[in-house]
C-alpha positions as CSV (number, residue, x, y, z in Angstrom):
1,X,127.4,53.8,111.0
2,X,125.4,56.6,109.2
3,X,126.9,60.1,109.3
4,X,124.7,63.1,110.3
5,X,124.6,64.4,106.7
6,X,123.6,61.0,105.4
7,X,120.7,60.9,108.0
8,X,119.5,64.3,106.8
9,X,119.7,63.2,103.1
10,X,117.8,59.9,104.0
11,X,115.2,62.0,105.8
12,X,114.7,64.2,102.8
13,X,114.4,61.3,100.4
14,X,111.9,59.5,102.6
15,X,109.9,62.6,103.2
16,X,109.7,63.4,99.5
17,X,108.9,59.8,98.6
18,X,106.1,59.9,101.2
19,X,104.6,63.1,99.7
20,X,105.9,65.3,102.5
21,X,106.8,68.1,100.1
22,X,109.9,69.2,101.9
23,X,110.7,72.7,100.8
24,X,114.3,72.8,102.0
25,X,117.2,70.4,102.7
26,X,117.7,72.0,106.1
27,X,116.8,70.3,109.3
28,X,113.1,70.6,110.2
29,X,113.9,73.1,113.0
30,X,115.7,75.4,110.7
31,X,114.3,79.0,110.4
32,X,114.1,78.5,106.7
33,X,111.6,75.6,107.0
34,X,108.4,76.4,105.2
35,X,105.7,78.0,107.3
36,X,102.3,76.3,107.6
37,X,99.6,77.8,105.4
38,X,96.3,78.6,107.1
39,X,93.0,79.9,105.9
40,X,91.3,82.9,107.4
41,X,88.2,84.9,106.5
42,X,88.5,88.7,106.4
43,X,85.4,91.0,106.5
44,X,85.5,93.4,103.6
45,X,82.0,95.0,103.5
46,X,83.3,98.2,104.9
47,X,86.0,98.6,102.3
48,X,85.6,99.9,98.7
49,X,84.5,96.6,97.2
50,X,81.1,97.5,95.8
51,X,80.2,98.5,92.2
52,X,77.1,99.3,90.4
53,X,76.0,97.2,87.4
54,X,74.5,98.6,84.2
55,X,71.0,97.9,85.6
56,X,71.7,99.8,88.8
57,X,72.3,96.8,91.0
58,X,75.1,97.1,93.6
59,X,77.2,94.0,93.8
60,X,80.3,92.8,95.7
61,X,83.4,93.1,93.6
62,X,86.7,92.9,95.5
63,X,88.9,92.3,92.5
64,X,90.8,95.6,92.9
65,X,91.3,94.9,96.6
66,X,92.5,91.4,95.9
67,X,95.0,92.7,93.3
68,X,96.2,95.4,95.7
69,X,96.8,92.8,98.5
70,X,98.6,90.4,96.1
71,X,100.8,93.2,94.8
72,X,101.5,94.6,98.3
73,X,101.8,91.6,100.6
74,X,104.7,89.4,99.6
75,X,103.9,89.3,95.9
76,X,106.0,86.3,95.1
77,X,104.2,84.1,97.6
78,X,100.7,83.9,95.9
79,X,100.3,80.6,94.2
80,X,98.1,77.5,94.1
81,X,98.4,77.2,97.9
82,X,98.5,80.8,98.9
83,X,95.3,82.3,97.5
84,X,92.6,84.9,97.9
85,X,89.0,84.2,97.0
86,X,86.1,86.6,97.1
87,X,83.1,85.3,99.2
88,X,80.2,87.3,97.9
89,X,77.6,85.8,100.3
90,X,79.0,87.8,103.3
91,X,81.2,90.3,101.5
92,X,84.5,88.7,102.8
93,X,87.8,87.5,101.5
94,X,89.0,84.0,102.1
95,X,92.8,84.0,102.3
96,X,95.1,81.1,102.5
97,X,98.6,82.2,103.4
98,X,101.4,81.9,106.0
99,X,101.0,83.4,109.5
100,X,103.4,86.2,108.8
101,X,101.5,87.1,105.6
102,X,98.2,86.9,107.4
103,X,99.5,89.5,109.8
104,X,100.5,91.7,106.8
105,X,97.1,91.3,105.2
106,X,95.4,92.3,108.4
107,X,97.7,95.3,108.8
108,X,97.0,96.4,105.2
109,X,93.2,96.1,105.7
110,X,93.4,98.0,109.0
111,X,95.4,100.7,107.2
112,X,92.8,101.0,104.4
113,X,90.0,101.3,107.0
114,X,91.9,104.0,108.9
115,X,92.5,106.0,105.7
116,X,88.8,105.7,104.9
117,X,87.9,107.0,108.3
118,X,90.3,109.9,108.0
119,X,88.7,110.8,104.6
120,X,85.2,110.8,105.9
121,X,86.2,112.7,109.1
122,X,88.0,115.5,107.3
123,X,85.8,118.6,106.4
124,X,84.8,118.7,102.8
125,X,86.0,121.8,100.9
126,X,83.3,123.9,99.3
127,X,83.5,124.5,95.5
């Protein structure tokens, strides 16, 4: 007869051997089980992601925004699986992350948009 702990150990060994990449030795229903990583596209054209080149051409450059997101939203989670890539063709960011961190990214981008609106809506002071 196999004890419950032995069953779990056998599950972990089989899952790892099968390439399952088990992140924890807890049961699969444990709250500590690794979240699924999904990929989403975030519109960024209305954010400060544009720069002018030496010849006057305006180009998409979201490197500062990407660095800000990675340093603000769960900094330790960005890795080979959890990434941000610039998609110049439509001025977007391609983000692979957990659901919780996607929510944080969306909230951060909304906050940046709101701050930009407030800046443009406030009256400019005269020199």
